PAVEX-369110 format. One line per field, with one value per residue: residue in three letters; residue number from 1; x, y, z of N, C-alpha, C in turn. Coordinates in nm, 3 decimals. Layout:
BEGIN
res	ala,...
n	NUM,...
nX	X,...
nY	Y,...
nZ	Z,...
caX	X,...
caY	Y,...
caZ	Z,...
cX	X,...
cY	Y,...
cZ	Z,...
This chain:
BEGIN
res	met,thr,ala,arg,ile,leu,leu,ile,phe,phe,ile,ile,leu,leu,ser,cys,ser,lys,glu,glu,ala,lys,tyr,glu,pro,lys,pro,arg,ser,asp,pro,tyr,lys,leu,tyr,glu,asp,ala,tyr,gln,ala,phe,glu,asn,gly,asp,tyr,phe,tyr,ala,gln,lys,lys,phe,ser,glu,ala,glu,leu,asn,phe,glu,val,val,glu,leu,ala,ser,lys,ser,ala,ile,met,ser,ser,tyr,cys,leu,tyr,gly,ile,asn,leu,tyr,ser,gln,ala,leu,glu,ser,leu,lys,ser,phe,ile,lys,lys,tyr,pro,ala,asp,lys,asn,ile,ile,tyr,ala,his,tyr,leu,glu,thr,leu,ile,tyr,phe,glu,gln,ile,glu,asp,glu,lys,lys,asp,leu,glu,pro,ile,leu,lys,thr,lys,asp,lys,ile,asp,phe,phe,leu,lys,glu,phe,pro,asp,asn,asp,tyr,ala,ile,asp,leu,lys,phe,lys,lys,glu,leu,ile,ile,asn,gln,ile,ala,ala,lys,glu,leu,tyr,val,ala,lys,tyr,tyr,ile,ser,val,lys,lys,trp,ile,pro,ala,ile,asn,arg,leu,lys,ile,ile,val,asp,asp,tyr,asn,gln,thr,ile,phe,ile,glu,glu,ala,leu,his,arg,leu,val,glu,ile,his,tyr,his,ile,gly,leu,val,glu,glu,ala,lys,lys,tyr,ala,lys,ile,leu,gly,tyr,asn,tyr,asn,ser,ser,glu,trp,tyr,glu,glu,ala,tyr,lys,ile,leu,asn,lys,asp,tyr,lys,ile,ile,lys,lys,lys,asp,ile,lys,lys,asp,lys,asn,leu,phe,lys,lys,ile,ile,glu,lys,ile,lys
n	1,2,3,4,5,6,7,8,9,10,11,12,13,14,15,16,17,18,19,20,21,22,23,24,25,26,27,28,29,30,31,32,33,34,35,36,37,38,39,40,41,42,43,44,45,46,47,48,49,50,51,52,53,54,55,56,57,58,59,60,61,62,63,64,65,66,67,68,69,70,71,72,73,74,75,76,77,78,79,80,81,82,83,84,85,86,87,88,89,90,91,92,93,94,95,96,97,98,99,100,101,102,103,104,105,106,107,108,109,110,111,112,113,114,115,116,117,118,119,120,121,122,123,124,125,126,127,128,129,130,131,132,133,134,135,136,137,138,139,140,141,142,143,144,145,146,147,148,149,150,151,152,153,154,155,156,157,158,159,160,161,162,163,164,165,166,167,168,169,170,171,172,173,174,175,176,177,178,179,180,181,182,183,184,185,186,187,188,189,190,191,192,193,194,195,196,197,198,199,200,201,202,203,204,205,206,207,208,209,210,211,212,213,214,215,216,217,218,219,220,221,222,223,224,225,226,227,228,229,230,231,232,233,234,235,236,237,238,239,240,241,242,243,244,245,246,247,248,249,250,251,252,253,254,255,256,257,258,259,260,261,262,263,264,265,266,267,268,269,270,271
nX	14.714,14.570,14.473,14.373,14.142,14.018,13.947,13.784,13.561,13.532,13.385,13.164,13.027,12.983,12.801,12.591,12.484,12.419,12.199,12.031,11.999,11.804,11.566,11.236,10.920,10.712,10.334,10.099,9.953,9.628,9.461,9.222,9.167,9.325,9.279,9.075,9.099,9.268,9.078,8.888,9.078,9.103,8.874,8.867,8.996,9.271,9.541,9.786,9.795,9.646,9.751,9.991,9.846,9.712,9.926,10.042,9.818,9.831,10.058,9.974,9.732,9.631,9.443,9.469,9.294,9.236,9.501,9.562,9.395,9.437,9.684,9.638,9.495,9.680,9.878,9.699,9.643,9.910,9.916,9.713,9.831,9.997,10.255,10.427,10.630,10.671,10.398,10.425,10.617,10.495,10.284,10.363,10.505,10.250,10.149,10.326,10.335,10.056,9.920,9.720,9.496,9.163,9.200,9.374,9.335,9.282,9.521,9.682,9.540,9.588,9.849,9.909,9.751,9.901,10.147,10.078,9.957,10.191,10.278,10.421,10.423,10.488,10.759,10.853,11.055,11.051,11.042,10.871,10.595,10.601,10.641,10.414,10.227,10.305,10.252,9.947,9.897,9.954,9.772,9.533,9.522,9.584,9.342,9.073,8.819,8.759,8.623,8.765,8.907,8.795,8.821,9.125,9.183,9.083,9.250,9.495,9.426,9.474,9.737,9.847,9.846,10.024,10.251,10.290,10.299,10.506,10.685,10.646,10.743,10.993,11.083,11.031,11.233,11.448,11.458,11.444,11.728,11.844,11.858,11.822,11.772,11.727,11.487,11.322,11.308,11.159,10.919,10.858,10.780,10.512,10.372,10.374,10.296,10.154,9.938,9.624,9.622,9.575,9.783,9.918,9.827,10.008,10.258,10.251,10.289,10.525,10.701,10.666,10.758,10.987,11.146,11.115,11.231,11.535,11.562,11.429,11.205,10.999,10.964,10.868,10.619,10.507,10.397,10.267,10.033,9.943,9.863,9.686,9.513,9.337,9.289,9.234,9.107,9.224,9.412,9.695,9.705,9.668,9.881,10.112,10.028,10.107,10.387,10.465,10.511,10.259,10.182,10.135,9.931,9.752,9.616,9.293,9.073,8.901,8.572,8.536,8.522,8.721,8.986,9.179,9.372,9.432,9.634,9.849,9.779,9.775,10.011,10.199,9.995,10.123,10.403
nY	16.768,16.825,16.549,16.465,16.635,16.537,16.258,16.296,16.434,16.216,16.042,16.180,16.169,15.912,15.859,15.995,15.860,15.596,15.655,15.760,15.531,15.374,15.122,15.118,14.939,14.889,14.972,14.721,14.513,14.545,14.215,14.115,14.311,14.251,14.022,14.005,14.205,14.030,13.797,13.911,13.998,13.716,13.633,13.775,13.661,13.721,13.574,13.598,13.856,13.824,13.601,13.744,13.885,13.696,13.583,13.786,13.833,13.572,13.608,13.815,13.744,13.643,13.481,13.125,12.946,13.103,13.180,12.985,12.906,13.138,13.040,12.796,12.891,13.075,12.849,12.763,12.978,12.950,12.741,12.762,12.919,12.778,12.782,12.530,12.418,12.601,12.609,12.350,12.376,12.559,12.395,12.201,12.312,12.420,12.162,12.101,12.324,12.322,12.049,11.978,12.095,12.175,12.171,12.010,11.747,11.840,12.005,11.755,11.639,11.837,11.866,11.593,11.649,11.837,11.673,11.493,11.649,11.720,11.532,11.363,11.238,10.883,10.887,11.040,11.096,10.847,10.886,11.121,11.003,10.774,10.867,11.047,10.814,10.717,10.909,10.902,10.667,10.662,10.868,10.752,10.560,10.681,10.859,10.720,10.682,10.942,11.209,11.299,11.056,10.941,11.050,10.987,10.719,10.684,10.850,10.694,10.490,10.555,10.626,10.389,10.274,10.429,10.384,10.112,10.154,10.331,10.138,9.915,10.111,10.138,9.842,9.807,9.991,9.867,9.617,9.721,9.740,9.498,9.442,9.175,9.062,9.294,9.390,9.149,9.177,9.398,9.378,9.149,9.291,9.430,9.205,9.082,9.291,9.489,9.368,9.435,9.631,9.805,9.721,9.470,9.288,9.306,9.338,9.037,8.930,9.048,8.908,8.668,8.648,8.744,8.532,8.314,8.390,8.419,8.161,8.031,7.833,7.689,7.858,8.056,7.935,7.910,8.202,8.220,8.069,8.191,8.434,8.342,8.209,8.383,8.609,8.539,8.656,8.861,9.092,9.089,8.810,8.695,8.748,8.657,8.367,8.337,8.340,8.100,7.774,7.598,7.342,7.349,7.412,7.656,7.726,7.763,8.025,7.973,7.957,8.155,8.331,8.661,8.753,8.927,8.762,8.610,8.565,8.513,8.254,8.089,8.094,7.967,7.727,7.678,7.641
nZ	18.045,17.855,17.747,17.987,18.008,17.794,17.802,18.024,17.921,17.728,17.907,17.992,17.745,17.690,17.915,17.818,17.632,17.733,17.864,17.664,17.525,17.673,17.700,17.609,17.649,17.388,17.398,17.420,17.169,17.053,17.058,16.957,16.794,16.617,16.544,16.460,16.223,16.072,16.018,15.876,15.621,15.560,15.473,15.261,15.070,15.094,15.171,15.256,15.385,15.593,15.734,15.845,16.020,16.184,16.273,16.476,16.635,16.788,16.937,17.078,17.252,17.543,17.656,17.601,17.438,17.240,17.148,17.032,16.851,16.656,16.591,16.421,16.230,16.131,16.012,15.830,15.650,15.525,15.394,15.232,15.041,14.928,15.044,15.123,15.317,15.487,15.603,15.703,15.878,16.100,16.166,16.320,16.476,16.613,16.694,16.913,17.074,17.163,17.278,17.384,17.262,17.105,16.809,16.739,16.606,16.384,16.280,16.261,16.068,15.837,15.824,15.734,15.498,15.338,15.305,15.114,14.906,14.793,14.654,14.335,14.007,13.916,13.780,13.936,14.254,14.529,14.793,14.918,14.874,15.018,15.301,15.299,15.311,15.567,15.739,15.695,15.778,16.071,16.133,16.100,16.252,16.520,16.529,16.453,16.427,16.331,16.168,15.949,15.863,15.654,15.426,15.422,15.437,15.209,15.034,15.078,14.947,14.678,14.709,14.743,14.517,14.367,14.521,14.406,14.147,14.092,14.161,13.972,13.737,13.815,13.771,13.497,13.406,13.452,13.318,13.062,13.101,13.112,13.369,13.577,13.813,13.978,13.878,13.901,14.185,14.248,14.139,14.254,14.494,14.422,14.401,14.625,14.845,14.714,14.593,14.558,14.398,14.053,13.936,13.955,13.774,13.497,13.687,13.724,13.472,13.358,13.526,13.450,13.218,13.261,13.373,13.215,12.988,13.088,13.122,13.350,13.373,13.518,13.721,13.568,13.492,13.739,13.818,13.585,13.631,13.873,13.764,13.545,13.696,13.858,13.680,13.407,13.183,13.101,12.921,13.002,13.076,12.841,12.695,12.866,12.819,12.597,12.574,12.684,12.632,12.433,12.476,12.769,13.020,13.174,13.492,13.556,13.625,13.918,14.043,14.270,14.569,14.589,14.815,15.015,15.092,14.922,14.719,14.869,14.966,14.711,14.619,14.827,14.766,14.550,14.577
caX	14.631,14.483,14.456,14.267,14.026,13.954,13.890,13.698,13.450,13.453,13.327,13.032,12.926,12.933,12.706,12.458,12.478,12.367,12.087,11.914,11.956,11.728,11.445,11.083,10.846,10.567,10.232,10.062,9.839,9.489,9.481,9.082,9.137,9.440,9.219,8.944,9.135,9.329,8.960,8.857,9.126,9.092,8.725,8.857,9.118,9.405,9.583,9.941,9.775,9.579,9.845,10.057,9.776,9.690,10.077,10.061,9.734,9.874,10.153,9.915,9.668,9.690,9.384,9.560,9.254,9.222,9.635,9.573,9.295,9.481,9.774,9.588,9.434,9.808,9.926,9.609,9.663,10.009,9.854,9.621,9.900,10.120,10.400,10.426,10.751,10.636,10.279,10.466,10.682,10.368,10.186,10.470,10.501,10.122,10.121,10.401,10.287,9.902,9.894,9.539,9.370,9.036,9.203,9.479,9.344,9.274,9.625,9.723,9.512,9.631,9.986,9.891,9.689,10.002,10.238,9.998,9.925,10.310,10.365,10.407,10.404,10.544,10.844,10.962,11.084,10.938,11.053,10.747,10.485,10.602,10.639,10.273,10.165,10.348,10.162,9.796,9.903,9.968,9.641,9.440,9.579,9.564,9.215,9.054,8.675,8.715,8.557,8.868,8.998,8.751,8.895,9.263,9.131,9.065,9.391,9.590,9.427,9.582,9.892,9.963,9.851,10.102,10.362,10.284,10.307,10.655,10.811,10.666,10.816,11.148,11.122,11.069,11.385,11.555,11.395,11.491,11.879,11.880,11.933,11.672,11.733,11.667,11.330,11.232,11.290,11.066,10.772,10.776,10.728,10.384,10.267,10.361,10.267,10.048,9.800,9.503,9.607,9.557,9.931,9.909,9.822,10.120,10.367,10.285,10.294,10.642,10.759,10.649,10.826,11.191,11.202,11.088,11.380,11.654,11.583,11.372,11.083,10.923,10.941,10.771,10.506,10.431,10.359,10.151,9.913,9.859,9.763,9.548,9.379,9.275,9.254,9.199,9.010,9.308,9.483,9.819,9.681,9.679,10.072,10.169,10.027,10.193,10.521,10.494,10.497,10.140,10.135,10.148,9.795,9.720,9.530,9.187,9.015,8.758,8.408,8.538,8.548,8.863,8.971,9.300,9.510,9.424,9.791,9.924,9.738,9.804,10.163,10.194,9.999,10.220,10.534
caY	16.808,16.834,16.431,16.461,16.666,16.434,16.172,16.321,16.457,16.058,15.974,16.245,16.122,15.792,15.851,16.037,15.759,15.506,15.699,15.757,15.370,15.310,15.045,15.132,14.847,14.949,14.919,14.579,14.531,14.450,14.076,14.094,14.371,14.191,13.876,14.082,14.218,13.863,13.726,14.019,13.936,13.579,13.630,13.847,13.552,13.791,13.501,13.679,13.956,13.714,13.487,13.804,13.907,13.580,13.519,13.849,13.811,13.441,13.627,13.907,13.673,13.591,13.351,13.009,12.903,13.256,13.203,12.861,12.952,13.240,12.963,12.704,13.030,13.115,12.761,12.728,13.036,12.935,12.620,12.790,13.036,12.694,12.795,12.414,12.413,12.710,12.564,12.240,12.401,12.648,12.301,12.103,12.390,12.415,12.066,12.106,12.381,12.320,11.952,11.955,12.183,12.114,12.182,11.953,11.656,11.916,12.001,11.621,11.656,11.944,11.844,11.474,11.665,11.880,11.583,11.444,11.715,11.733,11.387,11.393,11.116,10.771,10.900,11.109,10.995,10.800,10.925,11.183,10.891,10.651,10.964,11.046,10.669,10.693,11.008,10.895,10.556,10.747,10.942,10.656,10.443,10.789,10.910,10.606,10.736,11.087,11.214,11.304,10.955,10.869,11.115,10.979,10.598,10.697,10.897,10.583,10.365,10.625,10.604,10.274,10.259,10.544,10.314,10.020,10.212,10.356,9.961,9.898,10.158,10.096,9.732,9.849,10.018,9.763,9.508,9.784,9.734,9.372,9.392,9.097,9.053,9.396,9.389,9.068,9.211,9.515,9.311,9.106,9.387,9.433,9.047,9.053,9.410,9.549,9.302,9.459,9.747,9.763,9.695,9.318,9.179,9.349,9.264,8.890,8.906,9.079,8.792,8.521,8.715,8.756,8.400,8.229,8.498,8.348,8.012,7.949,7.796,7.620,7.981,8.152,7.877,7.951,8.325,8.207,8.003,8.295,8.530,8.282,8.177,8.563,8.732,8.462,8.721,9.003,9.107,9.026,8.664,8.614,8.800,8.546,8.253,8.329,8.292,7.978,7.649,7.585,7.243,7.410,7.453,7.735,7.710,7.852,8.068,7.931,8.053,8.181,8.499,8.725,8.795,9.012,8.661,8.512,8.542,8.441,8.122,8.034,8.082,7.865,7.567,7.612,7.618
caZ	18.070,17.724,17.764,18.093,17.918,17.653,17.919,18.076,17.795,17.656,18.013,17.989,17.618,17.698,17.992,17.788,17.516,17.788,17.890,17.510,17.495,17.765,17.649,17.637,17.608,17.340,17.429,17.392,17.097,17.073,16.995,16.894,16.672,16.500,16.503,16.364,16.047,15.993,15.956,15.766,15.536,15.532,15.377,15.155,15.001,15.091,15.240,15.300,15.503,15.722,15.806,15.924,16.143,16.294,16.375,16.551,16.728,16.829,17.029,17.199,17.339,17.676,17.672,17.520,17.343,17.152,17.078,16.965,16.718,16.583,16.529,16.342,16.107,16.054,15.962,15.711,15.563,15.478,15.305,15.133,14.937,14.869,15.119,15.203,15.385,15.602,15.666,15.798,16.036,16.140,16.185,16.398,16.605,16.673,16.757,17.014,17.183,17.219,17.238,17.432,17.163,17.027,16.691,16.739,16.496,16.242,16.266,16.203,15.907,15.768,15.801,15.586,15.330,15.259,15.251,15.012,14.769,14.722,14.579,14.237,13.948,13.943,13.764,14.070,14.380,14.619,14.935,14.962,14.873,15.154,15.405,15.335,15.368,15.734,15.788,15.697,15.902,16.180,16.155,16.110,16.378,16.660,16.514,16.359,16.404,16.269,16.006,15.846,15.836,15.574,15.351,15.426,15.398,15.006,14.987,15.091,14.839,14.600,14.743,14.708,14.383,14.302,14.528,14.286,13.978,14.110,14.169,13.810,13.642,13.816,13.691,13.340,13.349,13.520,13.229,12.925,13.061,13.114,13.501,13.587,13.926,14.055,13.820,13.970,14.326,14.242,14.062,14.364,14.613,14.411,14.421,14.777,14.892,14.654,14.502,14.534,14.282,13.939,13.840,13.965,13.644,13.470,13.718,13.720,13.325,13.359,13.590,13.374,13.079,13.254,13.406,13.089,12.923,13.160,13.179,13.485,13.324,13.596,13.786,13.505,13.498,13.857,13.812,13.488,13.717,13.982,13.656,13.501,13.805,13.887,13.544,13.265,13.070,13.091,12.807,13.034,13.052,12.719,12.684,12.912,12.766,12.435,12.598,12.752,12.560,12.395,12.549,12.911,13.047,13.278,13.579,13.514,13.740,13.953,14.045,14.410,14.617,14.625,14.939,15.017,15.120,14.812,14.664,14.969,14.948,14.597,14.599,14.936,14.715,14.412,14.664
cX	14.510,14.430,14.363,14.131,13.966,13.877,13.793,13.527,13.409,13.365,13.166,12.945,12.898,12.820,12.570,12.405,12.406,12.206,11.956,11.893,11.877,11.595,11.322,10.999,10.730,10.464,10.158,9.935,9.693,9.453,9.356,9.095,9.207,9.350,9.098,8.987,9.207,9.204,8.884,8.940,9.118,8.983,8.770,8.928,9.250,9.499,9.719,9.925,9.700,9.671,9.954,9.989,9.734,9.815,10.071,9.943,9.776,9.928,10.084,9.805,9.688,9.571,9.405,9.458,9.264,9.359,9.622,9.492,9.362,9.652,9.757,9.514,9.552,9.879,9.819,9.612,9.815,10.013,9.824,9.708,10.015,10.222,10.411,10.526,10.733,10.522,10.314,10.500,10.588,10.312,10.268,10.483,10.376,10.089,10.217,10.349,10.125,9.881,9.730,9.440,9.300,9.066,9.332,9.456,9.353,9.411,9.704,9.693,9.542,9.771,9.984,9.871,9.815,10.096,10.184,9.976,10.115,10.387,10.300,10.414,10.488,10.678,10.944,10.994,10.988,10.926,10.902,10.612,10.539,10.603,10.505,10.202,10.178,10.259,9.992,9.810,9.896,9.825,9.553,9.459,9.537,9.399,9.136,8.902,8.653,8.688,8.654,8.962,8.950,8.771,9.050,9.234,9.116,9.177,9.478,9.562,9.507,9.691,9.928,9.913,9.949,10.213,10.398,10.330,10.461,10.758,10.787,10.724,10.962,11.156,11.129,11.172,11.480,11.561,11.472,11.668,11.931,11.918,11.784,11.699,11.684,11.527,11.289,11.201,11.188,10.923,10.729,10.732,10.576,10.352,10.252,10.301,10.169,9.958,9.680,9.512,9.608,9.692,9.960,9.920,9.964,10.260,10.378,10.298,10.435,10.744,10.774,10.764,10.958,11.208,11.197,11.240,11.493,11.640,11.495,11.227,10.981,10.857,10.794,10.620,10.431,10.358,10.227,10.033,9.857,9.800,9.659,9.448,9.322,9.245,9.326,9.156,9.085,9.406,9.655,9.792,9.726,9.830,10.125,10.158,10.077,10.322,10.536,10.451,10.313,10.092,10.100,9.991,9.772,9.618,9.387,9.154,8.897,8.681,8.413,8.518,8.688,8.870,9.147,9.435,9.518,9.572,9.862,9.922,9.743,9.953,10.210,10.160,10.085,10.328,10.528
cY	16.799,16.662,16.391,16.507,16.585,16.324,16.216,16.379,16.294,16.018,16.054,16.161,16.030,15.774,15.892,15.943,15.644,15.563,15.715,15.608,15.292,15.244,15.091,15.059,14.918,14.875,14.792,14.616,14.479,14.342,14.088,14.176,14.323,14.054,13.929,14.079,14.114,13.813,13.792,13.972,13.828,13.559,13.678,13.752,13.644,13.716,13.542,13.767,13.893,13.670,13.572,13.833,13.819,13.562,13.618,13.870,13.672,13.491,13.733,13.831,13.601,13.490,13.231,12.982,12.996,13.212,13.106,12.856,13.043,13.116,12.890,12.805,13.035,13.005,12.740,12.816,13.035,12.843,12.655,12.867,12.919,12.688,12.668,12.408,12.525,12.621,12.434,12.249,12.448,12.510,12.234,12.201,12.402,12.293,12.051,12.175,12.388,12.150,11.873,12.022,12.101,12.105,12.046,11.798,11.749,11.952,11.909,11.628,11.724,11.897,11.697,11.556,11.742,11.781,11.501,11.506,11.789,11.610,11.403,11.241,11.005,10.804,10.944,11.032,10.946,10.806,10.978,11.103,10.807,10.763,10.980,10.912,10.642,10.773,10.974,10.752,10.592,10.825,10.828,10.556,10.557,10.798,10.803,10.640,10.873,11.105,11.248,11.190,10.886,10.936,11.050,10.808,10.602,10.755,10.761,10.516,10.435,10.614,10.497,10.263,10.331,10.448,10.201,10.036,10.284,10.239,9.948,9.978,10.131,9.982,9.732,9.906,9.920,9.644,9.573,9.772,9.625,9.374,9.314,9.090,9.168,9.437,9.288,9.120,9.337,9.487,9.237,9.173,9.399,9.322,9.077,9.157,9.481,9.471,9.289,9.579,9.705,9.716,9.542,9.237,9.192,9.294,9.133,8.868,8.916,8.956,8.672,8.576,8.721,8.636,8.291,8.317,8.418,8.226,7.954,7.945,7.750,7.787,8.072,8.096,7.916,8.099,8.355,8.162,8.101,8.391,8.472,8.216,8.296,8.627,8.662,8.528,8.866,8.992,9.038,8.899,8.611,8.679,8.709,8.403,8.230,8.291,8.185,7.854,7.594,7.414,7.260,7.451,7.495,7.728,7.847,7.895,8.035,8.001,8.060,8.339,8.554,8.760,8.856,8.895,8.581,8.462,8.457,8.282,8.031,8.020,7.974,7.725,7.562,7.579,7.464
cZ	17.996,17.721,17.876,18.057,17.863,17.709,17.966,17.994,17.721,17.765,18.002,17.865,17.618,17.774,17.922,17.686,17.613,17.839,17.790,17.484,17.581,17.671,17.726,17.576,17.496,17.390,17.377,17.277,17.079,17.012,16.937,16.778,16.571,16.473,16.391,16.197,15.980,15.935,15.876,15.630,15.484,15.436,15.251,15.007,15.022,15.207,15.358,15.404,15.621,15.794,15.910,16.046,16.238,16.367,16.466,16.708,16.848,16.966,17.132,17.262,17.450,17.714,17.577,17.399,17.229,17.046,16.984,16.850,16.628,16.517,16.424,16.190,16.041,15.983,15.840,15.596,15.475,15.351,15.213,15.019,14.910,14.950,15.222,15.341,15.516,15.704,15.766,15.929,16.142,16.204,16.319,16.494,16.712,16.782,16.891,17.129,17.232,17.191,17.283,17.335,17.103,16.883,16.653,16.611,16.384,16.193,16.216,16.059,15.825,15.716,15.690,15.473,15.272,15.209,15.111,14.860,14.687,14.629,14.433,14.146,13.982,13.915,13.858,14.175,14.490,14.756,14.982,14.941,15.014,15.253,15.410,15.350,15.496,15.775,15.803,15.797,16.008,16.228,16.215,16.207,16.539,16.653,16.427,16.315,16.412,16.148,15.896,15.798,15.726,15.469,15.321,15.396,15.243,14.954,15.006,15.011,14.702,14.592,14.737,14.591,14.299,14.361,14.419,14.172,13.953,14.101,14.047,13.730,13.686,13.771,13.580,13.326,13.386,13.384,13.092,12.932,13.100,13.239,13.559,13.716,14.005,13.994,13.879,14.090,14.324,14.202,14.217,14.491,14.572,14.446,14.566,14.873,14.870,14.555,14.468,14.441,14.155,13.858,13.869,13.821,13.560,13.519,13.710,13.559,13.315,13.430,13.537,13.251,13.108,13.285,13.310,12.982,12.989,13.198,13.287,13.426,13.400,13.710,13.695,13.481,13.622,13.854,13.708,13.538,13.798,13.894,13.584,13.584,13.829,13.789,13.413,13.147,13.037,12.985,12.863,13.076,12.967,12.659,12.761,12.888,12.665,12.478,12.618,12.638,12.554,12.439,12.703,12.943,13.189,13.358,13.533,13.656,13.789,14.010,14.223,14.448,14.641,14.770,14.931,15.067,15.009,14.732,14.718,14.963,14.856,14.586,14.715,14.844,14.647,14.459,14.701
């Protein structure tokens, strides 16, 4: 009898609990008020609060154009407070959710800018630099006539110089530990792919130096010819000349205009 009473009491208690647990949705927030608060905070430089309110506004706007505007502003706030990982996630989400939005080009530009700003010096990992270059190449291919393309073309030149600097840094490390083949391979990358950078002269000099040191004199002369042909007034030309036999005459630079294919033409001629 006692067990039966307890069972009935338990059933009644369970029924009351279910009634109390009924979900009642909260009233929808005013997205325009949320956006106004967010923008005011943004104007005041409070990007933390602005980002929170822009995100809330996006969720509450029923008009897609206004939701997308809130989303891109939220991404920018994350970028503005250097939360790069969160900003990239936010931008990727924006690009996926609003592919036809008028701010899609800016979203791609901001994404590229974040990658660029995370690049460190040439002694650090090369991967972020290469990833940034890929992002810039994508942007310039997809949006070549956009105003942002001008800025990214300039940044690409800086990146190419940084890649060359990294290759030279690694090559010099290999030279210091007498690993000649890896050093040569790194230097050849500069000669073949980054010959318009400021590091080409030293790269050519190092190739002369290494090849002469390991007994490949003809190869040393080949790179000395390229260096002398183009930079016979540079300090690296003078250093390379000192390495070689005094009877060996380095080709003088001719009075011609340089072009982007200059090194390929000379190398083919020498080969």
